[in-house]
MOPAC internal coordinates of N, CA, C and O (Angstrom, degrees):
PM7 1SCF
backbone

  N    0.0000 0     0.00 0     0.00 0    0    0    0
  C    1.4422 1     0.00 0     0.00 0    1    0    0
  C    1.5346 1   109.28 1     0.00 0    2    1    0
  O    1.2310 1   120.81 1   -45.97 1    3    2    1
  N    1.3136 1   116.05 1   134.03 1    3    2    1
  C    1.4638 1   120.99 1   178.58 1    5    3    2
  C    1.5255 1   110.66 1   -76.20 1    6    5    3
  O    1.2310 1   121.70 1   -35.84 1    7    6    5
  N    1.3115 1   114.35 1   144.16 1    7    6    5
  C    1.4633 1   120.50 1   172.04 1    9    7    6
  C    1.5181 1   107.19 1  -115.77 1   10    9    7
  O    1.2310 1   120.79 1   -55.00 1   11   10    9
  N    1.3080 1   116.09 1   125.00 1   11   10    9
  C    1.4630 1   121.46 1   179.77 1   13   11   10
  C    1.5233 1   108.46 1  -121.04 1   14   13   11
  O    1.2310 1   121.70 1   -50.07 1   15   14   13
  N    1.3284 1   114.35 1   129.93 1   15   14   13
  C    1.4621 1   120.78 1   178.51 1   17   15   14
  C    1.5232 1   109.14 1  -104.29 1   18   17   15
  O    1.2310 1   120.64 1   -43.75 1   19   18   17
  N    1.3133 1   116.37 1   136.25 1   19   18   17
  C    1.4595 1   122.73 1   173.66 1   21   19   18
  C    1.5271 1   106.79 1  -108.27 1   22   21   19
  O    1.2310 1   120.80 1   -66.84 1   23   22   21
  N    1.3233 1   116.08 1   113.16 1   23   22   21
  C    1.4683 1   121.67 1   178.71 1   25   23   22
  C    1.5273 1   108.01 1   -99.00 1   26   25   23
  O    1.2310 1   120.59 1   -62.35 1   27   26   25
  N    1.2936 1   116.49 1   117.65 1   27   26   25
  C    1.4580 1   121.77 1  -178.73 1   29   27   26
  C    1.5245 1   108.18 1  -116.46 1   30   29   27
  O    1.2310 1   121.21 1   -51.27 1   31   30   29
  N    1.3234 1   115.29 1   128.73 1   31   30   29
  C    1.4619 1   117.79 1   175.37 1   33   31   30
  C    1.5244 1   108.53 1  -120.26 1   34   33   31
  O    1.2310 1   121.75 1   -31.11 1   35   34   33
  N    1.3039 1   114.26 1   148.89 1   35   34   33
  C    1.4538 1   121.36 1  -177.61 1   37   35   34
  C    1.5236 1   107.86 1  -148.55 1   38   37   35
  O    1.2310 1   120.69 1   -44.04 1   39   38   37
  N    1.3190 1   116.29 1   135.96 1   39   38   37
  C    1.4616 1   120.98 1   178.60 1   41   39   38
  C    1.5303 1   108.47 1  -137.25 1   42   41   39
  O    1.2310 1   119.88 1   -62.84 1   43   42   41
  N    1.3225 1   117.84 1   117.16 1   43   42   41
  C    1.4622 1   120.60 1   179.31 1   45   43   42
  C    1.5308 1   111.25 1   -54.78 1   46   45   43
  O    1.2310 1   121.00 1   -36.65 1   47   46   45
  N    1.3237 1   115.70 1   143.35 1   47   46   45
  C    1.4658 1   121.26 1  -177.79 1   49   47   46
  C    1.5240 1   113.06 1   -51.91 1   50   49   47
  O    1.2310 1   119.99 1   142.15 1   51   50   49
  N    1.3291 1   117.62 1   -37.85 1   51   50   49
  C    1.4676 1   119.54 1  -176.50 1   53   51   50
  C    1.5266 1   112.65 1   -71.35 1   54   53   51
  O    1.2310 1   119.93 1   164.41 1   55   54   53
  N    1.3369 1   117.73 1   -15.59 1   55   54   53
  C    1.4652 1   121.33 1   178.57 1   57   55   54
  C    1.5249 1   112.99 1  -105.39 1   58   57   55
  O    1.2310 1   120.17 1   164.97 1   59   58   57
  N    1.3270 1   117.28 1   -15.03 1   59   58   57
  C    1.4665 1   121.68 1  -174.57 1   61   59   58
  C    1.5241 1   110.85 1   -67.46 1   62   61   59
  O    1.2310 1   120.75 1   -47.90 1   63   62   61
  N    1.3310 1   116.17 1   132.10 1   63   62   61
  C    1.4601 1   122.17 1   179.88 1   65   63   62
  C    1.5318 1   107.79 1  -124.06 1   66   65   63
  O    1.2310 1   120.51 1   -73.68 1   67   66   65
  N    1.3222 1   116.64 1   106.32 1   67   66   65
  C    1.4654 1   121.15 1  -175.85 1   69   67   66
  C    1.5258 1   112.02 1   -60.91 1   70   69   67
  O    1.2310 1   119.67 1   141.19 1   71   70   69
  N    1.3214 1   118.24 1   -38.81 1   71   70   69
  C    1.4658 1   120.84 1  -179.90 1   73   71   70
  C    1.5250 1   111.25 1   -63.81 1   74   73   71
  O    1.2310 1   120.18 1   138.17 1   75   74   73
  N    1.3159 1   117.27 1   -41.83 1   75   74   73
  C    1.4635 1   120.91 1   178.38 1   77   75   74
  C    1.5270 1   110.24 1   -65.32 1   78   77   75
  O    1.2310 1   120.61 1   137.70 1   79   78   77
  N    1.3269 1   116.45 1   -42.30 1   79   78   77
  C    1.4630 1   120.87 1   178.03 1   81   79   78
  C    1.5292 1   110.34 1   -61.05 1   82   81   79
  O    1.2310 1   120.38 1   132.36 1   83   82   81
  N    1.3339 1   116.88 1   -47.64 1   83   82   81
  C    1.4686 1   121.34 1   179.75 1   85   83   82
  C    1.5261 1   111.69 1   -59.92 1   86   85   83
  O    1.2310 1   120.26 1   143.26 1   87   86   85
  N    1.3274 1   117.11 1   -36.74 1   87   86   85
  C    1.4655 1   121.07 1   179.78 1   89   87   86
  C    1.5286 1   111.52 1   -67.25 1   90   89   87
  O    1.2310 1   120.22 1   153.30 1   91   90   89
  N    1.3157 1   117.18 1   -26.70 1   91   90   89
  C    1.4693 1   121.13 1  -178.90 1   93   91   90
  C    1.5258 1   113.21 1   -88.26 1   94   93   91
  O    1.2310 1   119.81 1   165.89 1   95   94   93
  N    1.3184 1   117.96 1   -14.11 1   95   94   93
  C    1.4686 1   121.71 1  -175.58 1   97   95   94
  C    1.5318 1   113.12 1   -56.69 1   98   97   95
  O    1.2310 1   118.15 1   133.81 1   99   98   97
  N    1.3266 1   121.13 1   -46.19 1   99   98   97
  C    1.4729 1   118.81 1  -179.14 1  101   99   98
  C    1.5320 1   113.14 1   -56.86 1  102  101   99
  O    1.2310 1   119.85 1   136.79 1  103  102  101
  N    1.3132 1   117.88 1   -43.21 1  103  102  101
  C    1.4676 1   121.35 1   179.17 1  105  103  102
  C    1.5308 1   110.65 1   -68.15 1  106  105  103
  O    1.2310 1   120.33 1   140.50 1  107  106  105
  N    1.3116 1   116.98 1   -39.50 1  107  106  105
  C    1.4647 1   121.48 1   177.90 1  109  107  106
  C    1.5266 1   110.84 1   -62.81 1  110  109  107
  O    1.2310 1   120.51 1   135.39 1  111  110  109
  N    1.3283 1   116.62 1   -44.61 1  111  110  109
  C    1.4668 1   120.22 1  -179.24 1  113  111  110
  C    1.5261 1   111.11 1   -65.71 1  114  113  111
  O    1.2310 1   119.92 1   143.42 1  115  114  113
  N    1.3114 1   117.76 1   -36.58 1  115  114  113
  C    1.4682 1   121.65 1   176.51 1  117  115  114
  C    1.5345 1   110.11 1   -61.33 1  118  117  115
  O    1.2310 1   120.71 1   135.70 1  119  118  117
  N    1.3220 1   116.25 1   -44.30 1  119  118  117
  C    1.4659 1   121.67 1   178.68 1  121  119  118
  C    1.5300 1   110.81 1   -63.25 1  122  121  119
  O    1.2310 1   120.35 1   135.26 1  123  122  121
  N    1.3322 1   116.93 1   -44.74 1  123  122  121
  C    1.4667 1   120.30 1   179.75 1  125  123  122
  C    1.5243 1   111.38 1   -64.88 1  126  125  123
  O    1.2310 1   119.83 1   140.05 1  127  126  125
  N    1.3348 1   117.94 1   -39.95 1  127  126  125
  C    1.4749 1   120.63 1   177.44 1  129  127  126
  C    1.5248 1   111.03 1   -62.80 1  130  129  127
  O    1.2310 1   120.24 1   139.71 1  131  130  129
  N    1.3314 1   117.14 1   -40.29 1  131  130  129
  C    1.4671 1   120.92 1   178.51 1  133  131  130
  C    1.5283 1   110.68 1   -65.13 1  134  133  131
  O    1.2310 1   120.16 1   138.51 1  135  134  133
  N    1.3212 1   117.30 1   -41.49 1  135  134  133
  C    1.4675 1   120.52 1   176.73 1  137  135  134
  C    1.5246 1   110.81 1   -61.93 1  138  137  135
  O    1.2310 1   120.64 1   136.47 1  139  138  137
  N    1.3306 1   116.38 1   -43.53 1  139  138  137
  C    1.4669 1   120.82 1  -179.77 1  141  139  138
  C    1.5249 1   110.56 1   -64.54 1  142  141  139
  O    1.2310 1   120.27 1   135.71 1  143  142  141
  N    1.3236 1   117.10 1   -44.29 1  143  142  141
  C    1.4677 1   121.20 1  -179.51 1  145  143  142
  C    1.5247 1   111.17 1   -61.25 1  146  145  143
  O    1.2310 1   120.32 1   147.36 1  147  146  145
  N    1.3217 1   116.99 1   -32.64 1  147  146  145
  C    1.4591 1   121.31 1   179.25 1  149  147  146
  C    1.5190 1   113.41 1   -86.13 1  150  149  147
  O    1.2310 1   120.45 1  -178.78 1  151  150  149
  N    1.3299 1   116.75 1     1.22 1  151  150  149
  C    1.4549 1   120.64 1   179.54 1  153  151  150
  C    1.5209 1   114.33 1    76.15 1  154  153  151
  O    1.2310 1   120.33 1  -160.20 1  155  154  153
  N    1.3275 1   116.97 1    19.80 1  155  154  153
  C    1.4663 1   120.40 1  -176.31 1  157  155  154
  C    1.5268 1   113.94 1  -102.52 1  158  157  155
  O    1.2310 1   119.98 1   161.89 1  159  158  157
  N    1.3195 1   117.65 1   -18.11 1  159  158  157
  C    1.4620 1   120.15 1  -178.58 1  161  159  158
  C    1.5234 1   109.00 1   -83.93 1  162  161  159
  O    1.2310 1   120.68 1   -63.28 1  163  162  161
  N    1.3097 1   116.30 1   116.72 1  163  162  161
  C    1.4574 1   121.01 1   179.63 1  165  163  162
  C    1.5170 1   111.66 1   -95.17 1  166  165  163
  O    1.2310 1   120.23 1   150.54 1  167  166  165
  N    1.3166 1   117.17 1   -29.46 1  167  166  165
  C    1.4503 1   120.41 1   178.98 1  169  167  166
  C    1.5132 1   110.80 1   175.42 1  170  169  167
  O    1.2310 1   121.37 1   -23.27 1  171  170  169
  N    1.3109 1   114.99 1   156.73 1  171  170  169
  C    1.4576 1   119.24 1   174.46 1  173  171  170
  C    1.5140 1   108.64 1  -157.02 1  174  173  171
  O    1.2310 1   121.22 1   -24.38 1  175  174  173
  N    1.2998 1   115.27 1   155.62 1  175  174  173
  C    1.4466 1   119.62 1   179.83 1  177  175  174
  C    1.5093 1   110.41 1  -169.24 1  178  177  175
  O    1.2310 1   121.85 1   -19.03 1  179  178  177
  N    1.2749 1   114.06 1   160.97 1  179  178  177
  C    1.4506 1   120.42 1   178.82 1  181  179  178
  C    1.5056 1   108.81 1  -122.16 1  182  181  179
  O    1.2310 1   121.33 1     3.22 1  183  182  181
  N    1.2300 1   115.06 1  -176.78 1  183  182  181
  C    1.4497 1   119.97 1  -178.99 1  185  183  182
  C    1.4943 1   107.93 1   159.89 1  186  185  183
  O    1.2310 1   121.83 1    88.61 1  187  186  185
  N    1.2615 1   114.10 1   -91.39 1  187  186  185
  C    1.4410 1   117.52 1   176.44 1  189  187  186
  C    1.5082 1   112.45 1   138.35 1  190  189  187
  O    1.2310 1   122.80 1     4.02 1  191  190  189
  N    1.2910 1   112.24 1  -175.98 1  191  190  189
  C    1.4486 1   122.51 1   180.00 1  193  191  190
  C    1.5218 1   107.23 1  -117.07 1  194  193  191
  O    1.2310 1   120.11 1    -5.14 1  195  194  193
  N    1.3038 1   117.39 1   174.86 1  195  194  193
  C    1.4593 1   120.83 1  -177.46 1  197  195  194
  C    1.5231 1   112.39 1   -57.28 1  198  197  195
  O    1.2310 1   120.06 1   141.86 1  199  198  197
  N    1.3213 1   117.49 1   -38.14 1  199  198  197
  C    1.4702 1   120.42 1  -176.46 1  201  199  198
  C    1.5218 1   112.52 1  -124.39 1  202  201  199
  O    1.2310 1   120.37 1  -158.44 1  203  202  201
  N    1.3451 1   116.91 1    21.56 1  203  202  201
  C    1.4634 1   119.23 1  -177.57 1  205  203  202
  C    1.5224 1   110.76 1  -158.59 1  206  205  203
  O    1.2310 1   121.28 1   -30.57 1  207  206  205
  N    1.3288 1   115.16 1   149.43 1  207  206  205
  C    1.4623 1   120.57 1   170.56 1  209  207  206
  C    1.5202 1   106.81 1   -76.49 1  210  209  207
  O    1.2310 1   120.48 1   -22.77 1  211  210  209
  N    1.3311 1   116.69 1   157.23 1  211  210  209
  C    1.4551 1   117.97 1   179.22 1  213  211  210
  C    1.5065 1   112.29 1  -174.03 1  214  213  211
  O    1.2310 1   121.19 1    -3.43 1  215  214  213
  N    1.3115 1   115.32 1   176.57 1  215  214  213
  C    1.4459 1   120.81 1   179.51 1  217  215  214
  C    1.5150 1   111.40 1  -167.68 1  218  217  215
  O    1.2310 1   121.47 1    -5.76 1  219  218  217
  N    1.3295 1   114.79 1   174.24 1  219  218  217
  C    1.4549 1   122.37 1  -177.40 1  221  219  218
  C    1.5192 1   108.98 1  -140.81 1  222  221  219
  O    1.2310 1   120.04 1   -43.26 1  223  222  221
  N    1.3245 1   117.53 1   136.74 1  223  222  221
  C    1.4602 1   123.56 1   173.78 1  225  223  222
  C    1.5193 1   107.46 1  -130.69 1  226  225  223
  O    1.2310 1   120.57 1   -47.98 1  227  226  225
  N    1.3419 1   116.52 1   132.02 1  227  226  225
  C    1.4639 1   122.14 1   177.56 1  229  227  226
  C    1.5161 1   108.62 1  -109.23 1  230  229  227
  O    1.2310 1   120.68 1   -54.56 1  231  230  229
  N    1.3370 1   116.30 1   125.44 1  231  230  229
  C    1.4594 1   122.48 1  -176.38 1  233  231  230
  C    1.5195 1   109.26 1  -126.94 1  234  233  231
  O    1.2310 1   121.26 1   -46.30 1  235  234  233
  N    1.3372 1   115.19 1   133.70 1  235  234  233
  C    1.4630 1   120.47 1   174.40 1  237  235  234
  C    1.5166 1   108.78 1   -93.87 1  238  237  235
  O    1.2310 1   120.33 1   -51.78 1  239  238  237
  N    1.3150 1   116.97 1   128.22 1  239  238  237
  C    1.4612 1   121.79 1   179.10 1  241  239  238
  C    1.5198 1   110.01 1   -88.70 1  242  241  239
  O    1.2310 1   121.02 1   -29.11 1  243  242  241
  N    1.3010 1   115.65 1   150.89 1  243  242  241
  C    1.4635 1   120.92 1   175.69 1  245  243  242
  C    1.5143 1   113.38 1    77.67 1  246  245  243
  O    1.2310 1   121.01 1    11.59 1  247  246  245
  N    1.3365 1   115.67 1  -168.41 1  247  246  245
  C    1.4748 1   120.66 1  -175.16 1  249  247  246
  C    1.5046 1   113.87 1   -68.08 1  250  249  247
  O    1.2310 1   120.10 1   180.00 1  251  250  249

């Protein structure tokens, strides 16, 4: 049986720091590329909520 994890992040607008987010992007992209190369990344996307930035990543666990 497959196990799929949905990782949801959310940051209220008053706490969101674009510079901090931008500084983390290279490490985040490296992690996503590694997941994709291993066949574990099912999907990811950003967007947000009405009053917060946010995103979703779907990861398949195991083989």
